[in-house]
Structure formats: structure tokens, C-alpha cells
N, C-alpha and C positions, 0 to 999 in steps of 0.2 A: 360496565358494558362498553363505554367509549374506548377504554384502554384496549380491550380485546379486539374491537373493531379496528383501531389504529394499528395494532400488531398484525392483524390479518391483512390490512391494506399494505403495510410495509412489506410483509412477506410476499404478497402478490406482486408488488412492484419489483422486488428482487428477482423473483422467478421469471417474470416477463422480460426483465432486463437481461438476465442470463440467456434466455432463449433467443434473444436478438443476436447473440454472437459477438465477436470481436468488433469493436469500433475504436480505431486509433485516429487521433486527430492532432496534428501539430496545431498549437494554439499561439495566438499573438502573445509574446512574453508578458506575463503579469507577475507581480510580486507574490511569492509563496507566503502563506500565512505564517505568523510566528506562533509556535505552539510549545507547550511543555506538558508531557504526559508521563504516566508512570509505567516503568517496565515491569516484567513479570516478578521481579524481586521487590517492587515497591519503590524503586529509585527514580527520581525525576530525570527525564531525557528531554532536551530542548532542541528545537531546530537550530538555534544559535550555535550549538556545539559543532555543527557541521559547516560552518561558514568557510567558504572557499573550496568546498567539495561539490562534486556532482552527486545529487541525492535522488534516489528512486524511492518514492513513498507509495507503498502498496497497501491498499485497504483490502482486508480479507477476513475470513472466519474459518474456524476449524470444521464447520459443517458444510462448507462450500466446495464441491468437487473441482470446479475450474480453478479455484484459488489454490487448492492443494496441489493440483497438477503443475502449477507454475513454480512452486517453492523450490524444487530441486534445481531449476534453472537459475533462480535468484541466488541460491547457495553457490553455484558454480560461478556466476558473474561476480559475486563478492570476493570469492577466492581468487579469481583471475585478474580482476581490475581494482581491487581494494588498494593495492600499492600505488595505483595511478590516480587515486583521489575519488574513487566511487564508494558511496555508502548506500546500502539498501536498508530501508527501515520499513518494517511491517507494522501496520496499525490494525490490530485485531478489533473487530466489531462484535466479538462474542460477548453475550450478556453475562456469562459466568466468569469472564475476565481471565486473570492469571491462573485460576484454578484449572482451566482447560488448556490454556495456551502454553504454560510452562511444561507440562508433560508432552505436549505436541512437539515443542522445540527439541526436547531431549530425544524423543523417538526418531525425529527426522534429521537431527544433527544440524539445526539451523545455526549459522555462523554470523548472523547480523542481528541488530537490535530489534526487539519486538516490544511494542508498547500497546497499551489498552486505550482505545478511542471510544467515542460515543457519537450521538447525533449532532452535538455541538461541534465536534471535530469535522464531521462530514460537512456541516454548514460552513465552517471556516474555509473549506476547500471548494466552496461554490455549490455544494449539494450534488448528489447523484442518486440514482435509483437502482444500481446493480453493483455487485462485486464479482470478481475483483475489479476495482478501479485503481489505476496506477498513474502517478504523476512523475514526470521527469523534470528535475530542477537543476538549472545550470549553476556554475560557480558563483554567479552574481546573485543567487537567490531568486531567480525568475523561473516560473513554471513555463516550460517550452514545449511540453508534450503531455497528452492525456490519453489513456486508453482504457476501455471498458471491455472486460472479457479476457480470456486466456489467449496468449500468443506464443508461438514457438520462440524459444530463447534466442536462437540464431538471428531471427528477424528483429527482435527487440534490441539485441546487442548492437546491431548496426546503428540504430538511432542513438543508443547510449554512447557509442564510440564517436559519433559526430559531435556530441556535446563534450566529451572528455578531451578532445584535441586541445 
């Protein structure tokens, strides 16, 4: 019973969080958490692999319409700025994990790493109640921006470019 209640509460928080719309906030730089998660093939992917790069960490799920809306923009940003040191990393919060994320990636032509996260991963990033929630991490491994909700790619690209300089 408590598990069902907790699931209902979590779902409610996500829905209310999404209804609140976009909230972007530059944050005082704080160190990004160190993490190692499995990709859709079962291979470990670590934050340490991206040392010296600008990293966008996007928490999302296949059942989240605003999350799905942003993915084509992230594909374009990875294509356009990957050579300049940008890495997009999707952290899926899907309970079914790689079983649903891998076909989603193939269908949508995702060109950046997708890993499977959980509530411990959310907690490591300070906790949040809605997805998509996205963190922008500078080359020194510091979180410099956090946004909740979908945002037009061109607007988010401006903030990314300021960090890529």
C-alpha cells in the first residue's frame, strides 16, 4: 500500500511540476556529482569520461511529452557543437529502463549517450520534482545552470554557447 501511495505521490509531483512550465535558473556554481550509470547496452558511462567538456545532463522519460519535445533540439545541439566540446547526456527515469529507451533512441535517431537513472541519481543532483530537468555543467565540472520544463532550443543554445566559450 505504501509503495502505491508513494508512486501516486511521485506521479502527482511530476504532473504538478510539469504544469508549472519552464523554470530556468542560473545557479551559483556547485560541483556536479560524480556518477556512473549503465547505458542502453549495459555499458558503464561515467561523468569522469567527460572531463574538460561542457556537459548538458537531461533527466527525462519516454512517457513525458515535454521531454520528447526537447530531444530533437538536443540532437541538433550535439551535432552542431559536439566538435566544440559539448556533450549531451540523457538520463532516463523510465522504470522499464533500456527495454523502452533503446527502441526510443533508434526511432528518434538520438546521437548522444543515454543512461538509465533512478531516484538515487535524482538525489545526487540535489533532488527535483519534475521532468525534464536539465543541468548545464562547465568544463571545470561545475553546475552553472538548471532548468525545469521544456525550452526552445535556440534560447537554451545561447546559455550553452556562453559556457562553451
